[in-house]
C-alpha positions in Angstrom: 56.2 21.3 -169.2 54.0 23.9 -167.5 53.1 23.6 -164.2 50.2 20.8 -163.5 47.3 22.3 -161.5 43.9 20.8 -160.5 40.7 21.9 -158.6 38.3 20.6 -156.7 35.2 23.2 -156.4 32.5 21.7 -154.1 29.4 23.7 -153.7 28.6 24.1 -150.0 25.0 23.3 -149.9 25.0 20.3 -147.6 27.8 17.6 -146.4 30.2 16.3 -148.9 28.7 13.4 -151.1 31.0 10.3 -151.8 30.7 11.5 -155.6 32.0 14.5 -154.8 34.7 12.9 -152.4 35.5 10.9 -155.5 36.2 13.6 -157.7 38.5 15.0 -155.0 40.5 11.8 -154.9 41.1 11.9 -158.3 42.2 15.2 -158.6 44.5 15.1 -155.8 46.1 11.5 -156.6 46.7 13.1 -160.2 48.3 16.2 -158.6 50.4 14.4 -156.1 51.7 12.1 -158.8 52.7 14.6 -161.1 54.1 16.8 -158.6 51.4 19.5 -159.1 49.2 21.4 -157.4 45.6 20.8 -156.0 43.5 24.3 -155.4 40.3 24.0 -153.0 37.5 26.4 -154.6 34.4 26.7 -153.1 31.4 27.4 -155.4 29.3 29.5 -153.2 27.5 31.8 -155.3 24.2 30.1 -154.5 23.5 32.3 -151.6 20.2 30.6 -150.4 21.7 27.2 -150.2 25.4 27.8 -149.2 26.1 27.7 -145.7 29.1 28.0 -143.4 28.3 24.8 -141.5 28.5 23.2 -145.2 31.9 24.9 -146.2 33.1 23.4 -142.4 31.7 20.1 -143.1 33.4 19.5 -146.7 36.7 20.9 -145.0 36.4 18.6 -142.1 35.6 15.6 -144.4 38.6 16.3 -146.6 40.8 16.7 -144.0 39.5 13.3 -142.6 39.9 11.7 -145.5 43.6 12.8 -145.7 43.0 14.8 -149.1 45.3 18.1 -148.7 45.1 21.0 -151.0 48.0 23.3 -151.7 46.2 26.6 -152.5 42.8 27.9 -150.8 40.1 27.3 -150.1 39.2 30.2 -152.4 35.5 31.2 -152.7 33.8 31.8 -156.1 32.0 34.6 -154.7 35.1 36.8 -154.2 35.2 37.0 -157.8 31.9 37.8 -158.8 32.8 41.0 -160.1 35.6 39.3 -162.5 32.8 37.2 -163.7 30.4 40.3 -164.5 33.5 42.1 -166.3 34.5 39.2 -168.5 30.6 38.7 -169.6 31.0 42.4 -170.9 34.6 42.2 -171.9 33.0 39.4 -174.4 30.3 41.9 -175.8 33.3 44.2 -176.4 35.0 41.4 -178.6 31.7 40.6 -180.3 31.7 37.2 -178.8 28.5 37.9 -176.9 25.5 40.4 -177.1 22.6 41.6 -174.9 19.4 39.8 -175.5 16.3 41.8 -174.4 13.6 38.8 -175.4 11.2 38.3 -172.5 10.4 35.2 -171.1 7.1 35.0 -172.7 8.7 35.7 -176.2 10.8 32.8 -175.5 8.2 30.5 -174.4 6.2 31.5 -177.0 8.8 30.3 -179.9 9.7 27.1 -177.9 6.0 26.3 -178.2 5.8 27.0 -181.9 8.9 24.7 -182.6 7.5 21.9 -180.5 4.2 22.3 -182.6 6.4 22.2 -185.7 8.3 19.4 -184.4 11.7 21.2 -184.7 14.6 21.6 -182.2 14.2 24.6 -180.6 17.1 27.1 -180.5 17.4 31.1 -179.8 16.7 32.6 -183.2 19.3 35.5 -182.5 16.5 38.0 -182.6 18.5 40.6 -180.4 22.0 39.7 -182.4 20.1 41.8 -185.3 19.6 44.8 -183.2 21.3 48.0 -184.2 23.3 50.3 -181.8 20.5 52.4 -181.6 17.8 50.0 -180.8 20.1 48.6 -178.0 20.9 52.0 -176.6 17.0 52.7 -176.8 16.2 49.5 -174.7 18.9 50.6 -172.4 17.3 53.9 -172.1 13.9 52.4 -171.2 15.7 49.9 -168.5 14.5 46.9 -170.1 16.0 43.8 -168.9 18.6 41.7 -170.5 20.4 38.5 -170.3 24.1 38.0 -172.0 24.4 35.6 -174.3 27.2 34.1 -176.1 27.6 34.1 -179.7 28.4 30.9 -180.8 30.7 30.8 -184.1 29.0 30.8 -187.4 29.5 28.0 -190.2 30.2 24.4 -190.5 32.9 24.2 -187.9 32.7 22.3 -184.4 34.2 22.1 -181.1 36.6 19.2 -181.1 38.3 18.0 -177.9 39.8 15.0 -176.8 38.7 13.7 -173.5 41.1 11.4 -171.4 38.1 9.0 -170.7 35.7 9.3 -173.2 38.0 10.0 -176.5 37.4 12.3 -178.9 34.5 14.7 -178.5 32.8 16.9 -181.3 29.8 19.1 -181.1 28.9 20.9 -184.6 28.2 24.6 -184.1 24.9 24.7 -185.6 24.1 22.3 -182.7 24.9 24.7 -179.9 22.5 27.6 -179.4 23.8 31.1 -178.1 23.7 30.5 -174.7 23.3 32.7 -171.6 26.0 33.7 -169.5 25.0 36.5 -167.4 21.1 36.3 -165.8 18.8 39.5 -166.1 19.6 40.3 -162.5 23.3 40.7 -163.5 24.5 37.6 -161.9 26.8 35.2 -164.1 25.9 31.9 -164.9 27.8 28.5 -163.5 29.1 28.3 -167.2 30.9 31.5 -167.3 32.3 31.7 -163.5 33.7 28.3 -163.8 35.9 29.0 -166.7 37.2 32.5 -165.3 37.9 31.2 -162.1 39.7 28.0 -163.8 41.7 30.9 -166.1 42.5 32.9 -162.8 43.6 29.8 -161.1 45.9 28.6 -164.1 44.0 25.1 -164.3 45.6 22.8 -166.5 43.5 19.6 -166.1 39.7 19.4 -165.2 38.7 16.2 -163.7 34.8 16.0 -163.1 31.9 14.3 -163.4 30.5 12.7 -166.6 27.2 15.2 -166.0 29.8 18.0 -166.8 30.6 16.6 -170.3 27.6 18.4 -172.2 28.7 21.8 -170.4 32.3 21.4 -172.2 31.8 22.2 -175.4 30.4 25.7 -174.7 33.2 26.4 -172.2 35.7 25.5 -174.7 34.3 28.4 -176.9 34.6 30.6 -174.0 38.2 29.7 -173.7 38.6 30.3 -177.2 36.5 33.6 -177.2 38.9 34.7 -174.4 42.2 33.7 -176.0 43.5 31.3 -173.4 44.9 27.8 -173.4 42.3 25.1 -173.2 42.7 22.4 -170.2 42.8 18.9 -170.4 39.6 17.4 -169.6 38.8 13.8 -168.0 35.2 13.0 -167.4 34.5 10.5 -164.8 31.9 7.6 -165.4 28.6 8.0 -162.7 28.2 6.2 -159.7 24.7 4.3 -160.0 22.8 2.0 -157.6 22.0 -1.1 -158.4 18.7 -0.3 -160.0 20.9 2.2 -162.3 19.7 5.3 -160.5 22.0 7.9 -159.7 22.9 8.2 -156.4 21.9 11.1 -154.1 21.2 12.3 -150.5 17.5 12.5 -151.6 17.1 9.0 -152.9 19.4 7.4 -150.8 19.9 9.3 -147.3 23.0 9.9 -145.0 24.8 6.8 -146.9 26.1 8.7 -149.8 27.6 11.0 -147.3 31.3 11.0 -146.0 30.1 11.9 -142.6 27.9 8.9 -142.5 31.4 6.8 -142.8 33.2 8.7 -140.1 30.2 8.2 -137.7 30.1 4.4 -138.1 33.3 3.3 -137.6 35.3 3.6 -141.1 38.9 4.2 -141.6 39.6 7.3 -143.7 41.9 5.3 -145.9 39.8 2.3 -146.3 36.9 4.5 -147.5 39.3 6.3 -149.9 40.5 3.1 -151.4 37.0 2.0 -152.0 35.8 5.1 -153.5 38.5 5.4 -155.8 37.8 2.1 -157.1 34.3 3.2 -158.0 35.3 4.2 -161.8 39.0 3.6 -161.7 41.1 0.4 -162.3 44.4 -0.6 -162.2 46.4 -2.8 -164.9 46.4 -5.4 -162.2 43.6 -7.1 -160.0 44.9 -5.5 -157.0 42.3 -3.9 -154.9 44.3 -3.0 -151.4 46.6 0.0 -151.7 49.1 2.2 -149.7 49.1 5.8 -149.9 52.3 5.5 -152.1 51.3 2.7 -154.4 48.1 4.3 -155.1 50.0 7.6 -156.1 52.2 5.7 -158.0 49.7 3.6 -160.4 46.9 6.2 -160.7 46.5 7.5 -164.2 43.5 8.9 -166.3 43.7 6.1 -168.5 42.8 3.8 -165.9 39.3 5.6 -165.4 36.6 3.6 -167.1 34.0 4.9 -169.5 31.2 2.3 -168.0 29.2 3.5 -164.8 30.0 2.2 -161.5 27.6 0.5 -159.3 27.5 1.7 -155.5 25.8 -1.8 -154.4 23.7 -0.1 -151.6 20.3 -1.8 -150.4 18.2 0.4 -148.1 17.5 -1.2 -144.9 19.5 -4.2 -145.3 19.5 -6.4 -142.2 23.1 -7.1 -142.7 25.2 -4.3 -144.5 25.0 -0.6 -143.5 26.3 0.3 -147.0 28.1 -1.4 -150.1 29.4 -4.9 -148.8 33.0 -4.2 -150.9 33.4 -1.1 -148.8 33.0 -3.2 -145.5 35.2 -5.8 -146.7 38.0 -3.3 -147.2 37.5 -1.5 -144.3 37.6 -4.9 -142.5 41.2 -5.6 -144.2 42.6 -2.5 -142.9 41.1 -3.1 -139.4 42.5 -6.5 -139.2 46.0 -5.9 -140.7 47.1 -2.2 -139.3 49.4 -2.2 -136.5 47.2 -2.2 -133.4 49.4 0.8 -131.9 47.5 2.5 -134.9 44.1 1.5 -134.2 44.3 1.7 -130.4 43.7 5.6 -130.4 40.7 5.0 -132.7 39.3 2.3 -130.6 39.7 4.8 -127.6 37.4 7.3 -129.4 34.8 4.5 -129.9 34.9 3.7 -126.0 34.6 7.3 -124.8 32.0 7.9 -127.0 30.1 5.1 -125.7 30.9 5.9 -122.0 33.1 2.7 -121.5 36.7 4.2 -121.6 39.2 3.4 -118.6 42.1 5.5 -118.4 43.9 2.4 -117.1 43.9 1.1 -120.6 46.9 3.7 -121.3 48.4 2.8 -117.8 48.7 -0.3 -116.0 46.4 -2.2 -118.5 47.8 -0.8 -121.7 49.2 -4.6 -122.4 45.9 -5.9 -121.8 43.9 -3.4 -123.8 46.3 -4.0 -127.1 46.3 -7.5 -126.5 42.3 -7.5 -126.5 42.1 -5.4 -129.4 44.2 -7.7 -131.4 42.4 -10.5 -130.3 38.7 -9.5 -131.1 39.3 -7.5 -134.2 39.2 -10.5 -136.7 35.5 -10.7 -136.9 35.1 -6.9 -137.0 34.1 -4.9 -140.0 34.1 -1.2 -138.5 35.4 0.4 -135.6 32.2 0.9 -133.8 32.0 -3.0 -133.6 34.5 -2.6 -130.5 31.9 -0.6 -128.5 28.9 -3.0 -129.7 29.8 -6.7 -130.6 33.1 -5.9 -128.5 31.4 -4.2 -125.7 31.5 -7.3 -123.4 35.3 -7.3 -123.1 35.1 -3.5 -121.7 32.1 -3.3 -119.8 29.8 -5.5 -117.8 26.9 -4.2 -119.3 26.2 -5.4 -122.8 23.5 -6.8 -124.8 22.9 -10.4 -125.9 22.3 -11.1 -129.4 19.0 -13.2 -129.5 20.2 -15.5 -132.2 22.7 -17.1 -130.1 20.7 -17.0 -127.1 18.0 -18.7 -128.8 20.5 -21.4 -130.3 23.0 -22.0 -127.4 20.9 -21.1 -124.2 17.1 -21.4 -124.4 17.1 -24.4 -126.5 18.6 -26.4 -123.5 16.6 -26.6 -120.4 19.3 -27.2 -118.0 22.1 -25.2 -119.4 21.5 -22.3 -116.3 22.5 -25.5 -114.0 25.3 -26.6 -116.2 27.0 -23.1 -116.7 26.6 -22.9 -112.7 28.5 -25.9 -112.3 31.2 -24.5 -114.7 31.7 -21.4 -113.0 32.3 -23.4 -109.5 35.2 -25.5 -111.7 36.7 -22.4 -112.7 36.7 -20.8 -109.3 38.4 -23.8 -108.0 41.0 -23.8 -110.3 44.6 -22.7 -108.7 45.5 -21.1 -111.8 43.2 -19.8 -114.2 45.0 -20.7 -117.7 43.8 -21.5 -121.1 45.0 -25.3 -121.1 43.1 -25.6 -117.3 40.2 -23.7 -118.5 39.8 -25.9 -121.5 40.7 -29.4 -119.6 37.6 -28.9 -116.8 35.1 -27.5 -119.5 35.7 -30.9 -121.7 35.6 -32.9 -118.3 32.2 -31.6 -117.0 30.9 -32.1 -120.8 31.7 -35.7 -120.1 30.5 -36.1 -116.9 27.0 -34.6 -117.9 27.2 -36.6 -120.9 26.8 -33.8 -123.5 28.9 -32.4 -126.1 31.7 -29.9 -125.2 30.2 -27.7 -127.8 27.0 -27.1 -125.8 29.1 -25.6 -122.8 31.7 -23.9 -125.1 28.8 -22.1 -127.2 26.6 -21.2 -124.1 29.8 -19.8 -122.1 30.5 -17.5 -125.3 26.9 -16.4 -125.5 26.7 -15.8 -121.9 30.3 -14.5 -121.3 30.7 -12.3 -124.5 26.7 -11.7 -125.7 27.9 -13.0 -129.4 27.6 -15.9 -131.7 31.0 -16.1 -133.1 34.6 -14.7 -132.2 37.7 -15.8 -131.2 38.6 -19.1 -129.3 36.6 -19.2 -126.6 39.2 -19.8 -124.2 41.4 -17.2 -125.5 38.5 -14.9 -124.7 38.1 -16.2 -121.3 41.6 -15.3 -120.7 40.9 -11.7 -122.2 37.8 -11.5 -119.9 39.4 -12.8 -116.9 38.7 -14.9 -114.0 36.7 -12.9 -111.9 34.4 -11.5 -114.4 33.9 -14.7 -116.7 32.9 -16.4 -113.1 30.8 -13.8 -112.0 28.8 -13.6 -115.3 28.3 -17.3 -115.6 26.8 -17.4 -111.8 24.6 -14.4 -112.6 23.1 -16.2 -115.7 22.9 -19.3 -113.6 20.7 -17.8 -111.1 18.5 -15.8 -113.3 18.0 -19.1 -115.3 
């Protein structure tokens, strides 16, 4: 069997889109499963929109996701001359011809077809030109495009797509299409094929929006006398309203950069994206790298469009809830030693990192991460809802403040008394702290939950988390007492 070679060819016109990332993931998984090669090819021929910043961003996002490639990055712009030469080669082999028709001529014919209620196709006016007529127009420097000559007759382009099955397109339904513009630049249709031939691509996994181009590209492969790759077209990813997701419509949430900046673990995002349009044979949804490489197959790619369940300005979810759930799973189950450096980055970015967390406070730091991560969905939660563990400057969530503090007129007095009880303890341990808390509640003739929930809100700023008395041990005697006293005096 010949070498399996796939490519990921992004256009560097912005951040890496999650749809593009999904394409890269599928190509990467297939290449790794079959001991093949993945080529990174930057399609940078759109000079006005392509930027070095975008190229660097794409490469950075792929690296962050853990997607490695075997060759490249190659740049399409480096091979423009080869694309142009191929267009002229197709003229020489009578698979293409020069078309001198003006835009006005074509518009007039198109309008006539609309008036007659027939489908417009180019009528091959310039294919009928003699060599002398062509030479005369060239002598007059009449601009021309190069059109591919679709075969005549009742034949068809037939190929087997690995997702959508047998695809058949009759020659008569394909008009002679342009492969080179009048300014001498080749079209994507041609450049893409020439690059894939040069890079010896054996399998093309791309979005469904490329399916319409495939019959025309197969005609180019056939005209050049080279093997045709295997095609697998991925279903589209739509929003809940069945609209195609895009940065223009949905904002930064559809870029990989958004997830990197908002506390996602790279593999968790990859795990989520692979499920947008692909399913294993089982109900499994959480995979190790080895598991995913092992079970990934083109047969598992879905025909039905996938739904990216994002609702703009949702009060609770910054993205698809399933993405958050998968990220939370990894955040809560990964070895603490693997999460600790990532938490360090978050704390450094929020200005509350302490070098002691890697020295004499390391054991406390690791234990605290393990204690508080059970309620967190993203890494940035350690610097948000978890900030009170690492800093004395933290905000209080208004909801538990209202429910657990302002609701009780004497809560400031009660928590001040609780601080005194904690301060009088010979040993600030979990058992004694719980005992004196409940004893004070009995003396005050109130439910223990009033003191417990009030203390949680004051000490952490949050409504929920680990068990209160575990929390108090983590935050420590001095800080707990200081926070309760401060609240008491300000109430």
